[in-house]
C-alpha positions as CSV (number, residue, x, y, z in Angstrom):
1,M,-134.7,61.6,21.3
2,N,-138.2,61.0,22.5
3,L,-139.0,63.7,25.0
4,G,-142.7,63.0,25.1
5,K,-145.5,65.6,25.4
6,T,-144.2,67.1,28.6
7,G,-140.7,67.6,27.4
8,S,-139.4,65.2,30.0
9,L,-137.2,62.2,29.2
10,T,-138.9,58.8,28.8
11,E,-137.5,55.8,30.5
12,D,-136.8,54.2,27.1
13,T,-134.9,57.2,25.9
14,A,-132.9,57.3,29.2
15,Q,-132.1,53.6,28.6
16,E,-131.0,54.3,25.0
17,I,-128.7,57.1,26.3
18,A,-127.2,54.8,28.9
19,I,-126.7,51.9,26.5
20,G,-125.0,54.3,24.1
21,A,-122.8,55.4,26.9
22,L,-121.9,51.7,27.7
23,S,-121.1,51.1,24.1
24,F,-119.0,54.2,24.1
25,L,-117.1,53.0,27.2
26,S,-116.7,49.6,25.6
27,S,-114.7,51.2,22.7
28,D,-112.1,52.3,25.2
29,P,-110.6,49.4,27.2
30,E,-109.0,51.7,29.8
31,Q,-112.2,53.5,30.6
32,L,-114.2,50.3,30.5
33,G,-111.7,48.7,32.9
34,R,-112.1,51.6,35.3
35,F,-115.9,51.4,35.2
36,L,-115.9,47.6,35.7
37,S,-113.5,48.0,38.6
38,L,-115.8,50.5,40.3
39,A,-118.9,48.5,39.5
40,G,-117.2,45.4,40.9
41,I,-117.9,43.1,37.9
42,G,-115.8,41.5,35.2
43,P,-116.2,42.0,31.4
44,Q,-118.1,38.7,31.1
45,E,-120.7,39.9,33.6
46,I,-121.7,43.1,31.7
47,R,-124.6,41.6,29.9
48,G,-126.2,40.2,33.0
49,A,-125.5,43.3,35.1
50,A,-127.1,45.5,32.4
51,A,-130.4,43.9,33.2
52,E,-130.1,44.9,36.9
53,P,-132.0,48.0,38.0
54,G,-129.5,50.8,38.6
55,F,-126.7,49.4,36.4
56,L,-127.4,51.7,33.5
57,A,-127.7,54.6,35.9
58,G,-124.3,53.6,37.2
59,V,-122.9,53.9,33.7
60,L,-124.2,57.5,33.4
61,E,-123.0,58.2,37.0
62,F,-119.5,57.1,35.9
63,L,-119.6,59.4,32.9
64,M,-120.7,62.3,35.1
65,Q,-117.7,61.8,37.3
66,D,-115.3,62.5,34.4
67,E,-116.1,65.7,32.5
68,Q,-113.7,65.0,29.7
69,L,-115.2,61.5,29.2
70,L,-118.8,62.9,29.5
71,L,-118.1,65.6,26.8
72,A,-116.5,63.1,24.5
73,Y,-119.5,60.8,24.7
74,T,-122.1,63.6,24.3
75,E,-120.3,65.0,21.3
76,S,-120.0,61.6,19.7
77,A,-123.7,60.9,20.4
78,G,-124.9,64.3,19.3
79,I,-126.7,65.0,22.6
80,R,-126.4,67.8,25.2
81,P,-124.4,67.0,28.3
82,T,-127.5,67.9,30.4
83,M,-129.2,64.8,28.8
84,I,-126.9,62.6,30.8
85,A,-128.0,64.0,34.1
86,A,-131.7,63.8,33.1
87,A,-131.3,60.2,31.9
88,H,-129.4,59.4,35.2
89,L,-132.2,60.9,37.3
90,K,-134.8,58.9,35.3
91,L,-133.0,55.6,35.6
92,A,-131.6,56.0,39.2
93,G,-134.7,57.2,40.9
94,G,-132.4,58.9,43.4
95,V,-130.3,55.8,44.0
96,D,-126.5,55.9,43.9
97,Y,-125.4,52.7,42.1
98,F,-121.8,52.7,43.3
99,A,-122.8,53.2,47.0
100,H,-124.3,49.8,47.0
101,H,-121.3,47.9,45.6
């Protein structure tokens, strides 16, 4: 993880964490289906949506709403659960993705 000189998360690292989380969700059709339903998009729209500001933050927000899923991802990725919140904050800039959809 690239924490930079200040010890804070870089936007690139936050995006890497979120993309990893999306890949993790993609490996579980049930969880991916739940996420897509909340996001209001279909599977074929993931690639386009991933380029939208806030989408990757939405992936992390989804994980944070399910502690078991969050812990499963952080364990598989070898990162601390607090990294998810830090990455979400970096990517969201205070915006709640699901509140806008």
